[in-house]
C-alpha positions as CSV (number, residue, x, y, z in Angstrom):
1,M,139.0,191.0,273.3
2,S,135.2,191.3,273.3
3,R,135.5,194.0,270.8
4,C,137.5,191.7,268.4
5,L,135.0,189.0,268.9
6,V,132.1,191.3,268.0
7,L,133.9,192.3,264.8
8,L,134.6,188.7,263.9
9,V,130.9,187.8,264.4
10,L,129.9,190.7,262.2
11,L,132.2,189.7,259.4
12,V,131.0,186.1,259.5
13,G,127.4,187.3,259.4
14,C,128.0,189.6,256.5
15,D,129.7,186.8,254.5
16,A,126.8,184.5,255.3
17,G,124.2,186.9,254.0
18,V,125.9,187.7,250.8
19,K,125.3,185.2,248.1
20,P,128.1,184.8,245.7
21,A,127.5,186.2,242.2
22,P,126.6,183.4,240.0
23,S,129.2,182.5,237.5
24,A,128.5,183.2,233.9
25,P,127.2,180.1,232.0
26,P,129.7,178.6,229.7
27,A,129.5,179.9,226.2
28,P,127.7,177.5,223.8
29,P,129.9,175.7,221.5
30,A,130.4,177.4,218.1
31,P,128.3,175.7,215.4
32,P,130.3,173.7,213.0
33,A,131.4,175.6,210.0
34,L,129.1,174.9,207.1
35,T,131.3,173.7,204.2
36,V,129.5,174.1,200.9
37,A,131.1,171.7,198.4
38,A,131.6,173.1,194.9
39,P,129.0,171.6,192.5
40,T,130.3,168.7,190.4
41,P,130.4,169.8,186.8
42,L,128.0,168.0,184.6
43,V,130.0,166.0,182.0
44,V,127.9,165.0,179.0
45,A,129.6,162.4,176.8
46,V,129.3,163.5,173.2
47,T,129.8,160.6,170.8
48,P,131.3,161.9,167.5
49,P,129.3,161.0,164.4
50,P,130.6,158.0,162.5
51,P,132.8,158.9,159.6
52,A,131.0,159.2,156.3
53,P,131.4,156.0,154.3
54,V,133.9,156.4,151.6
55,T,132.3,155.6,148.3
56,A,134.4,154.7,145.4
57,P,133.9,156.8,142.3
58,P,131.6,155.2,139.8
59,V,133.3,153.0,137.3
60,A,132.6,154.1,133.8
61,A,131.0,151.3,131.8
62,P,133.2,150.3,129.0
63,Q,132.2,151.6,125.6
64,V,130.3,148.9,123.6
65,L,130.4,149.1,119.9
66,L,127.2,149.3,118.0
67,A,128.4,149.9,114.5
68,R,131.3,151.2,112.5
69,I,132.0,152.3,108.9
70,E,135.3,153.0,107.3
71,R,135.5,154.3,103.7
72,G,138.8,154.0,101.8
73,P,140.2,155.9,98.9
74,C,139.2,155.6,95.2
75,Y,140.6,156.9,92.0
76,G,139.0,160.3,92.5
77,T,137.7,162.4,95.4
78,C,135.9,159.8,97.4
79,P,135.7,160.9,101.1
80,V,138.1,158.9,103.2
81,Y,137.1,158.6,106.9
82,S,135.9,156.3,109.6
83,L,132.9,156.7,111.9
84,T,132.3,154.6,115.1
85,V,129.1,154.6,117.1
86,Y,128.9,153.2,120.6
87,R,125.8,152.0,122.4
88,D,126.1,154.9,125.0
89,G,125.6,157.3,122.1
90,K,129.2,158.4,121.7
91,V,130.5,158.8,118.1
92,E,134.2,158.9,117.1
93,Y,135.2,160.3,113.8
94,V,138.5,160.3,112.0
95,G,138.7,162.2,108.7
96,K,141.6,161.5,106.3
97,N,141.0,163.0,102.9
98,Y,138.4,164.8,100.8
99,V,136.3,165.7,103.8
100,K,135.3,168.9,105.5
101,R,137.0,167.9,108.8
102,I,140.5,166.4,108.7
103,G,141.5,164.7,111.9
104,E,139.7,163.4,114.9
105,A,136.4,164.6,116.3
106,T,133.7,163.2,118.7
107,G,130.0,163.7,118.9
108,T,126.8,162.0,120.0
109,V,123.7,160.5,118.6
110,T,120.3,160.2,120.2
111,G,118.5,157.2,121.5
112,E,116.2,157.3,118.4
113,Q,119.3,157.2,116.2
114,L,120.7,154.3,118.1
115,A,117.5,152.4,117.6
116,A,117.4,153.3,114.0
117,L,120.9,151.9,113.5
118,D,120.0,148.7,115.1
119,K,116.9,148.5,112.9
120,L,119.0,149.2,109.8
121,F,121.3,146.3,110.4
122,T,118.7,143.8,111.6
123,D,116.2,144.6,108.8
124,G,119.1,144.6,106.3
125,K,120.0,141.0,107.4
126,Y,123.5,142.2,108.0
127,L,124.5,139.0,109.9
128,A,123.6,137.0,106.8
129,Y,126.1,138.7,104.6
130,K,129.4,137.1,103.7
131,S,132.4,138.6,105.5
132,S,134.0,139.7,102.2
133,Y,132.9,141.0,98.8
134,T,136.2,141.9,97.3
135,R,136.3,140.5,93.8
136,Y,138.4,142.9,91.7
137,E,136.0,143.2,88.7
138,M,136.3,147.0,88.3
139,S,139.4,149.0,89.0
140,D,139.7,152.3,91.0
141,A,136.6,151.8,93.1
142,S,136.4,152.6,96.8
143,S,136.4,150.1,99.6
144,V,134.1,150.1,102.6
145,T,134.4,148.1,105.8
146,T,131.4,147.9,108.1
147,A,131.0,146.3,111.5
148,Y,128.0,145.6,113.7
149,R,127.6,144.1,117.2
150,P,124.0,143.2,118.1
151,L,122.8,144.2,121.5
152,G,124.1,141.7,124.1
153,A,126.3,139.9,121.6
154,T,129.9,139.1,122.5
155,S,131.3,139.2,119.0
156,T,131.3,141.7,116.1
157,K,130.4,141.0,112.5
158,N,132.6,142.7,109.9
159,V,132.0,142.9,106.2
160,D,134.6,144.1,103.7
161,H,133.1,145.5,100.5
162,Y,135.0,146.6,97.4
163,H,132.7,148.6,95.3
164,G,134.3,147.1,92.2
165,D,132.8,143.7,93.1
166,M,129.9,143.3,90.8
167,H,128.6,140.3,92.7
168,A,128.1,142.2,96.0
169,P,124.5,142.7,96.9
170,E,123.1,146.2,96.2
171,S,121.4,146.1,99.6
172,L,124.9,146.3,101.2
173,T,125.6,149.6,99.5
174,K,122.2,150.9,100.7
175,L,123.0,149.9,104.2
176,E,126.3,151.7,104.1
177,N,124.6,154.9,102.9
178,G,121.9,154.5,105.5
179,F,124.6,154.3,108.2
180,D,125.9,157.7,107.1
181,T,122.5,159.2,107.0
182,I,121.4,158.0,110.4
183,A,124.7,158.9,112.1
184,R,124.8,162.2,110.3
185,S,128.4,161.8,109.1
186,D,127.9,164.9,106.9
187,R,128.5,167.1,110.0
188,W,132.2,166.1,109.6
189,I,132.6,165.0,106.0
190,G,130.4,167.8,104.7
191,T,127.5,167.6,102.3
192,Q,128.0,166.7,98.7
193,A,128.0,170.4,97.8
194,E,130.6,171.2,100.5
195,R,132.8,168.4,99.3
196,D,132.5,169.5,95.7
197,K,133.6,173.0,96.8
198,L,136.6,171.5,98.6
199,T,137.7,169.6,95.5
200,G,137.0,172.4,93.1
201,R,134.1,170.7,91.4
202,E,131.5,173.3,92.2
């Protein structure tokens, strides 16, 4: 029994001298997962340009008459045609008989020619003429009708002139011829030599 007691004492003494192995410290908590948010796309608001203003096409100014001459037939080879000049410089021609150009044609005159036509009618006192000189005192003569609208006027003056009226002023005939010269009607009716050739009188 004493031997058992001794063994017991030794066992107890051994257990008292041996320190228990320290337990391992607890593992530190895992750091929180770092979540990187995706960058927010930069949205730039683009304002579309305003639509281009719609402009209406320019309205063409109406043609305003400056002057007109119309020569009628005679007993012979008088040139038969009309010539109209507008204040924008446009010229309209219609040839009917004994002229180089039969039919319609258009052309232009210069600003100087327009001014010269105005001067022709104003200096010639056109507005003071009677509207008609048509006394039938000589047969087979030609007739000429002229028209003129002064700048800014709202009405047109017309004069009918029968070249067989011996009481018609000579200045009216000069004005008619001056119209043809300034507007260069010979580019369509032809020169006197060209018209003589057309009629076989060369």
